[in-house]
C-alpha positions in Angstrom: 2.4 41.1 -4.8 2.6 42.7 -8.2 4.4 39.6 -9.5 1.8 37.3 -8.1 -1.0 39.3 -9.6 0.8 39.2 -13.0 1.2 35.4 -12.9 -2.5 35.0 -11.9 -3.5 37.2 -14.8 -1.6 35.2 -17.2 -3.1 32.0 -15.9 -6.7 33.4 -16.0 -6.3 34.8 -19.5 -6.0 31.4 -21.0 -2.2 31.2 -21.2 -1.8 29.7 -24.7 2.0 29.9 -24.6 2.1 28.4 -21.1 -0.1 25.5 -22.2 2.0 25.0 -25.3 5.2 24.7 -23.1 3.6 22.2 -20.7 2.2 20.2 -23.6 5.6 20.1 -25.2 7.2 18.8 -22.0 4.5 16.1 -21.7 4.8 15.0 -25.3 8.6 14.9 -25.0 8.4 12.7 -21.9 6.1 10.3 -23.8 8.5 10.3 -26.8 11.4 9.5 -24.6 9.4 6.7 -22.9 8.6 5.2 -26.3 12.2 5.3 -27.5 13.4 3.6 -24.3 10.7 1.0 -24.6 11.6 0.1 -28.1 15.3 -0.3 -27.1 14.4 -2.7 -24.2 12.1 -5.3 -25.7 12.0 -8.1 -23.2 12.0 -11.7 -24.5 9.7 -14.3 -22.9 10.9 -15.5 -19.5 12.9 -12.4 -18.8 11.5 -10.3 -15.9 12.4 -7.1 -14.0 14.3 -7.4 -10.7 12.8 -4.0 -9.8 9.3 -5.5 -9.8 9.8 -9.1 -8.6 8.9 -8.1 -5.0 5.7 -6.1 -5.9 2.2 -7.5 -6.4 2.3 -10.6 -8.7 -1.0 -9.6 -10.2 0.3 -6.2 -11.1 3.4 -7.8 -12.7 1.1 -10.1 -14.7 -0.7 -7.0 -16.2 2.7 -5.3 -16.8 3.5 -8.0 -19.3 0.1 -8.6 -20.8 -1.6 -5.2 -21.0 -0.4 -2.6 -23.4 0.9 0.3 -21.4 -0.7 3.7 -21.7 2.0 6.2 -20.6 0.8 8.9 -18.2 2.8 12.1 -18.6 2.5 12.9 -14.8 3.9 9.5 -13.9 6.6 9.8 -16.5 7.6 13.1 -14.9 7.9 11.4 -11.5 10.0 8.7 -13.1 12.2 11.4 -14.7 12.7 13.0 -11.4 13.9 9.7 -9.9 16.2 9.2 -12.8 17.7 12.6 -12.3 18.4 11.7 -8.6 20.1 8.5 -9.7 22.5 10.5 -11.9 23.1 13.1 -9.1 24.0 10.4 -6.6 26.5 8.7 -8.9 28.1 12.0 -9.7 28.3 13.0 -6.1 29.8 9.7 -5.0 32.4 9.9 -7.8 33.4 13.5 -6.7 33.5 12.5 -3.0 37.1 11.2 -3.0 35.9 8.6 -0.4 34.7 5.8 -2.7 35.2 4.9 -6.3 32.4 4.5 -8.7 33.2 1.5 -10.9 30.1 1.6 -13.1 26.6 3.0 -13.5 23.6 1.3 -15.1 25.6 -2.0 -15.0 23.7 -4.9 -16.8 23.0 -8.0 -14.7 21.2 -11.3 -15.2 20.1 -13.9 -12.7 19.2 -17.3 -14.1 16.3 -18.9 -12.2 15.6 -21.9 -14.5 16.0 -22.9 -18.1 12.9 -20.8 -18.9 13.1 -18.0 -16.4 15.7 -15.3 -15.6 15.7 -11.8 -14.2 17.5 -9.1 -16.1 18.1 -5.5 -15.1 20.7 -2.7 -14.5 22.4 -1.8 -11.3 22.2 1.9 -10.4 25.8 2.3 -9.1 28.6 -0.2 -8.6 31.1 1.0 -6.0 34.6 -0.1 -5.0 35.1 0.5 -1.3 38.3 1.6 0.2 39.3 -2.0 1.0 38.7 -3.0 -2.6 35.4 -4.8 -1.9 32.7 -4.2 -4.6 29.3 -3.3 -3.4 26.0 -2.4 -5.1 24.2 0.8 -4.4 20.5 0.8 -5.4 19.1 4.4 -5.3 15.4 5.0 -4.4 13.7 8.3 -4.6 10.8 8.6 -2.3 8.2 11.2 -1.1 8.3 9.7 2.5 11.4 8.3 4.1 10.8 4.7 5.3 11.8 3.7 8.8 13.1 0.4 7.3 13.8 -0.6 3.7 10.8 -1.9 1.7 10.6 -5.6 1.0 10.3 -5.2 -2.7 13.5 -3.1 -2.8 15.4 -5.7 -0.7 14.4 -8.4 -3.1 15.6 -6.2 -6.1 19.0 -5.7 -4.4 19.2 -9.4 -3.5 18.8 -10.2 -7.1 21.8 -8.0 -8.0 23.9 -9.4 -5.2 23.3 -13.0 -6.2 23.7 -12.3 -9.9 27.1 -10.7 -9.3 28.2 -12.9 -6.3 28.7 -9.9 -4.1 28.4 -10.2 -0.3 26.5 -7.0 0.4 24.9 -3.9 -1.0 23.1 -0.7 0.1 19.7 0.8 -0.4 20.1 4.5 -0.6 16.8 6.5 -0.1 16.5 10.1 -1.1 13.5 12.1 0.0 12.4 14.3 -2.9 10.6 16.7 -0.6 13.2 17.3 2.1 16.4 16.2 0.5 17.0 13.8 3.4 19.1 10.7 2.6 19.4 7.4 4.4 21.3 4.2 3.6 20.5 0.6 4.7 23.0 -2.2 4.4 21.7 -5.5 2.9 23.7 -8.7 3.2 23.2 -11.4 0.6 21.3 -14.4 1.9 20.0 -17.7 0.4 16.5 -17.3 1.8 15.9 -14.3 -0.4 17.2 -16.1 -3.4 14.7 -18.9 -2.8 11.9 -16.4 -2.5 12.9 -14.5 -5.6 13.0 -17.8 -7.6 9.6 -18.9 -6.3 8.0 -15.6 -7.3 9.6 -15.5 -10.7 8.5 -19.1 -11.5 5.0 -18.4 -10.2 4.7 -15.3 -12.4 6.0 -17.2 -15.4 3.5 -20.0 -15.0 0.6 -17.5 -14.7 1.8 -15.7 -17.8 2.0 -19.0 -19.7 -1.5 -20.0 -18.7 -3.0 -16.5 -19.2 -4.6 -16.6 -15.8 -4.0 -13.6 -13.5 -2.5 -14.4 -10.0 -4.4 -13.7 -6.8 -4.7 -10.1 -5.6 -1.5 -10.3 -3.6 -1.4 -6.6 -2.5 -4.9 -6.8 -1.1 -4.3 -10.2 0.6 -1.1 -8.9 2.3 -2.7 -5.5 3.2 -0.5 -3.4 0.9 -3.5 -1.3 0.0 -1.4 1.7 -0.9 0.1 -0.3 -3.8 -3.4 -0.8 -5.2 -4.4 2.9 -4.8 -1.5 4.0 -7.0 -1.5 1.1 -9.5 -2.0 1.9 -13.1 -4.0 -1.4 -13.5 -6.5 -0.5 -10.8 -9.5 -0.6 -13.2 -8.6 -3.9 -14.7 -7.8 -5.6 -11.5 -10.7 -4.2 -9.4 -8.7 -5.0 -6.2 -11.4 -4.0 -3.7 -14.2 -6.1 -5.1 -14.9 -8.3 -2.1 -15.2 -12.1 -2.3 -18.8 -13.1 -2.9 -20.0 -9.6 -3.5 -20.2 -8.6 -7.2 -19.0 -5.2 -8.3 -21.9 -2.7 -8.3 -23.8 -4.5 -5.6 -25.5 -2.6 -2.7 -23.8 -2.9 0.7 -24.4 -1.6 4.2 -21.3 -0.8 6.3 -21.3 -1.1 10.1 -18.6 -0.8 12.7 -18.3 -3.5 15.3 -17.5 -2.0 18.7 -20.1 0.5 19.9 -22.4 -0.4 17.0 -22.9 -4.2 16.9 -21.3 -4.8 20.3 -21.7 -2.9 23.5 -18.0 -2.7 24.7 -18.3 -0.1 27.5 -17.8 -2.5 30.4 -14.8 -4.2 28.7 -13.1 -0.8 28.0 -13.6 0.5 31.5 -12.2 -2.8 32.9 -9.2 -2.6 30.7 -8.5 1.0 31.6 -8.9 0.3 35.3 -6.4 -2.6 35.1 -3.9 -0.2 33.5 -4.3 2.3 36.3 -6.0 4.8 34.0 -9.3 6.7 34.5 -12.3 4.6 33.5 -13.7 7.5 31.4 -10.5 8.0 29.3 -11.1 7.9 25.6 -8.9 4.9 24.4 -8.5 6.8 21.1 -6.2 9.2 22.9 -3.7 6.5 23.7 -0.5 6.3 21.7 2.5 4.1 21.3 3.2 1.4 23.9 0.2 2.5 26.0 -2.1 2.0 23.0 -0.5 -1.5 22.3 -1.0 -2.5 25.9 -4.6 -1.4 25.9 -5.4 -3.4 22.8 -3.8 -6.5 24.3 -5.6 -6.1 27.7 -9.0 -5.1 26.4 -9.3 -8.1 24.0 -8.3 -10.8 26.5 -11.0 -13.6 26.4 -12.1 -12.8 29.9 -12.9 -9.2 28.9 -14.5 -10.1 25.6 -17.0 -12.1 27.7 -18.1 -8.7 29.1 -19.4 -7.5 25.7 -23.1 -7.5 25.0 -25.0 -7.4 21.7 -26.6 -4.2 20.5 -30.0 -5.2 19.2 -30.9 -2.0 17.4 -28.0 -2.1 14.8 -28.2 -5.9 14.5 -31.9 -5.5 13.5 -30.9 -2.7 11.1 -28.4 -5.1 9.4 -30.9 -7.9 9.2 -33.5 -5.5 7.6 -30.9 -4.3 5.0 -30.0 -7.9 4.2 -33.7 -8.8 3.7 -33.9 -5.8 1.3 -31.1 -7.2 -0.8 -28.0 -5.4 0.6 -24.8 -7.2 1.7 -23.6 -6.4 5.2 -19.9 -5.4 5.5 -18.4 -4.9 8.9 -15.4 -2.6 9.1 -13.6 -2.8 12.4 -10.5 -1.1 13.8 -9.7 -4.3 15.8 -6.3 -5.7 14.7 -6.6 -8.4 12.1 -4.7 -10.7 14.5 -8.0 -10.8 16.5 -10.1 -12.1 13.6 -10.8 -15.5 15.1 -12.0 -14.1 18.5 -14.0 -11.4 16.7 -15.8 -13.8 14.4 -16.5 -16.1 17.3 -18.1 -13.2 19.2 -20.2 -12.1 16.2 -21.5 -15.6 15.8 -22.3 -15.7 19.5 -24.4 -12.5 19.2 -26.0 -13.6 15.9 -24.7 -10.6 14.1 -25.4 -10.9 10.3 -22.5 -10.1 8.0 -21.1 -11.1 4.7 -17.6 -9.7 5.0 -15.5 -8.6 8.0 -12.7 -6.2 7.3 -10.2 -5.6 10.1 -7.3 -3.2 10.6 -4.0 -4.6 9.1 -1.2 -4.8 11.7 1.2 -2.9 9.5 -1.1 -0.2 8.1 0.9 3.0 7.8 -1.8 5.4 9.1 -4.2 3.4 11.3 -6.2 6.5 12.2 -7.2 6.8 8.5 -7.7 3.1 7.7 -11.5 3.1 8.2 -12.1 6.2 6.0 -9.6 4.9 3.4 -11.5 1.6 3.3 -14.8 3.4 3.0 -13.5 5.4 0.0 -12.3 2.2 -1.7 -15.6 0.4 -1.2 -17.5 3.5 -2.4 -15.6 3.3 -5.7 -16.8 -0.3 -6.3 -20.2 -0.5 -4.6 -23.4 1.4 -3.9 -23.3 2.1 -0.2 -26.8 2.1 1.3 -25.7 3.3 4.7 -22.7 3.7 7.0 -23.2 3.3 10.8 -20.2 4.3 12.9 -19.6 5.9 16.3 -16.9 8.2 15.0 -18.0 11.7 14.0 -14.9 12.1 11.9 -15.7 8.9 10.0 -19.3 9.9 9.5 -18.3 13.4 8.2 -15.9 11.7 5.7 -18.7 9.4 4.6 -21.0 12.4 4.1 -18.4 14.0 1.8 -18.7 10.9 -0.4 -22.4 11.3 -0.5 -23.0 8.3 1.8 -25.9 8.3 4.3 -24.0 8.2 7.6 -25.7 7.5 10.9 -24.5 7.3 14.5 -25.6 4.2 16.3 -28.6 4.4 18.6 -27.7 5.0 22.3 -27.2 1.6 24.0 -29.4 0.8 27.0 -28.2 2.1 30.4 
């Protein structure tokens, strides 16, 4: 307790020496970054294997916008670099495998104008004498399967070195957990790598940014942490200019009375008709979604006039109407058809991506992203949690009027 009080006192007193130490560390990280950048000037047509699988628009900005190093991000990068060194040293000391090389330079020619150049983290010689590549990835959350961008990076190395297989080795920085995934060289990946590299090259030659790939493919997390977020403006919706006024409505329970459909679906599954579907998890949740959105059950829905009139009034006042629904994006065609049948006004319909990491938070994540770009006039949703999160952002949040009995 005495020690804690002492540290607090130092912090509260201004801590000039403490700030000087932290400032020195940050300045040193920036200096190291500058030195490394000067040593690795990339000629035209040479691109990074580590980035080729990430958003093409982000890559475009990487090569066209002058980087402004962030000391915090450089610290994260330095942590990852330290893990790479630790992995190589541990493997070398294991006595089980032989480390043939570290930071091994590779180049994959795509065309006369385009090539990928980079460095392999660790090149191993297995017990049977077969060489394999180990690409080390530090992470703050262990993936259940390897990320596509990492697979394409490793595939670049395998094809450039004509090796049959390699491994992605993930190291969780928080827990120390490690996990390896084997990746076999395949021609399909080579074709994809080539197509992406050439497309990037053509956009760079023309000076036109590519489409917002991460948004189109629902990789929103990539946008949230992108250093080019402000330049790209990823969450500006098509047809709605940045800074416009929007009204946000849910679909089920707001524009559409779905009570009969839900009760019918639960009953067909042998579940109580008054069960909250939000309590379902795993296979039961998947089955409920499949059953409840069958065409015969969608026909049970009825329009909710109160919120439809509210949206019409907001539109008349100059606001755009954005619908944010937790229905899976695979149901877009059925949903849009139903909305047209009920004459629901909307300018954009946003739906839950099938592979969103945390579906429970998708709606509030989306609300936050839209709030960063637009003036949100109102948010109407049946979830008290979603409304409370909207209120924290300063958004007027309303529950939908009770539907008729």
